[in-house]
Kinemage of the C-alpha trace (Angstrom):
@kinemage 1
@onewidth
@group {chain A} dominant
@subgroup {mainchain}
@vectorlist {calphas} color= white
{ca unk a 1} P 23.872 5.482 38.549
{ca unk a 2} L 23.509 7.429 35.309
{ca unk a 3} L 21.152 6.343 32.605
{ca unk a 4} L 20.768 7.465 29.042
{ca unk a 5} L 17.851 9.650 30.156
{ca unk a 6} L 20.170 11.548 32.509
{ca unk a 7} L 22.198 13.009 29.680
{ca unk a 8} L 21.003 16.166 28.028
{ca unk a 9} L 22.190 17.992 24.986
{ca unk a 10} L 22.796 21.714 24.970
{ca unk a 11} L 19.247 22.732 24.014
{ca unk a 12} L 17.186 21.338 26.883
{ca unk a 13} L 17.498 17.635 26.364
{ca unk a 14} L 16.112 14.902 24.266
{ca unk a 15} L 13.625 13.653 26.884
{ca unk a 16} L 11.351 16.727 26.679
{ca unk a 17} L 11.636 16.609 22.899
{ca unk a 18} L 10.548 12.971 22.797
{ca unk a 19} L 7.693 13.710 25.200
{ca unk a 20} L 6.555 16.502 22.889
{ca unk a 21} L 6.714 14.165 19.886
{ca unk a 22} L 4.643 11.574 21.762
{ca unk a 23} L 2.017 14.184 22.619
{ca unk a 24} L 1.928 15.416 19.009
{ca unk a 25} L 1.368 11.828 17.836
{ca unk a 26} L -1.527 11.390 20.276
{ca unk a 27} L -3.104 14.649 19.112
{ca unk a 28} L -2.660 13.687 15.459
{ca unk a 29} L -4.297 10.303 16.110
{ca unk a 30} L -7.264 12.050 17.753
{ca unk a 31} L -7.597 14.454 14.826
{ca unk a 32} L -7.398 11.591 12.329
{ca unk a 33} L -10.104 9.649 14.116
{ca unk a 34} L -12.457 12.653 14.146
{ca unk a 35} L -11.754 13.384 10.480
{ca unk a 36} L -12.340 9.746 9.499
{ca unk a 37} L -15.616 9.657 11.420
{ca unk a 38} L -16.779 12.862 9.727
{ca unk a 39} L -15.721 11.593 6.307
{ca unk a 40} L -17.641 8.342 6.773
{ca unk a 41} L -20.735 10.206 7.947
{ca unk a 42} L -20.491 12.391 4.831
{ca unk a 43} L -20.426 9.302 2.635
{ca unk a 44} L -16.762 8.877 1.720
{ca unk a 45} L -15.687 5.285 1.166
{ca unk a 46} L -12.846 3.587 2.996
{ca unk a 47} L -10.902 3.639 -0.275
{ca unk a 48} L -11.369 7.405 -0.666
{ca unk a 49} L -10.334 8.095 2.907
{ca unk a 50} L -7.358 5.758 2.599
{ca unk a 51} L -6.229 7.465 -0.590
{ca unk a 52} L -6.409 10.870 1.082
{ca unk a 53} L -4.372 9.573 4.030
{ca unk a 54} L -1.920 7.584 1.927
{ca unk a 55} L -2.934 4.110 3.107
{ca unk a 56} L -5.010 1.253 1.728
{ca unk a 57} L -8.743 0.783 2.117
{ca unk a 58} L -8.023 -2.371 4.085
{ca unk a 59} L -5.822 -0.490 6.540
{ca unk a 60} L -8.502 2.140 7.098
{ca unk a 61} L -11.240 -0.414 7.549
{ca unk a 62} L -9.162 -2.484 9.973
{ca unk a 63} L -8.179 0.551 12.047
{ca unk a 64} L -11.590 2.236 12.083
{ca unk a 65} L -14.081 -0.592 11.565
{ca unk a 66} L -16.097 0.574 14.591
{ca unk a 67} L -16.523 4.056 13.131
{ca unk a 68} L -18.980 2.852 10.526
């Protein structure tokens, strides 16, 4: 039985590409968390961090409330 994951395009397939995207997203999330923690420890407000990342203060606080 063939599934959609069995089909590959001419350049190596979409499955490895999607796996690479997923890994890049995980790495970016780790980098963001470290940067947010450092920014908070250096005294930046949630609003300042949110502005730099293109989201609201509320979003930053909700996502990283345990950071401090």
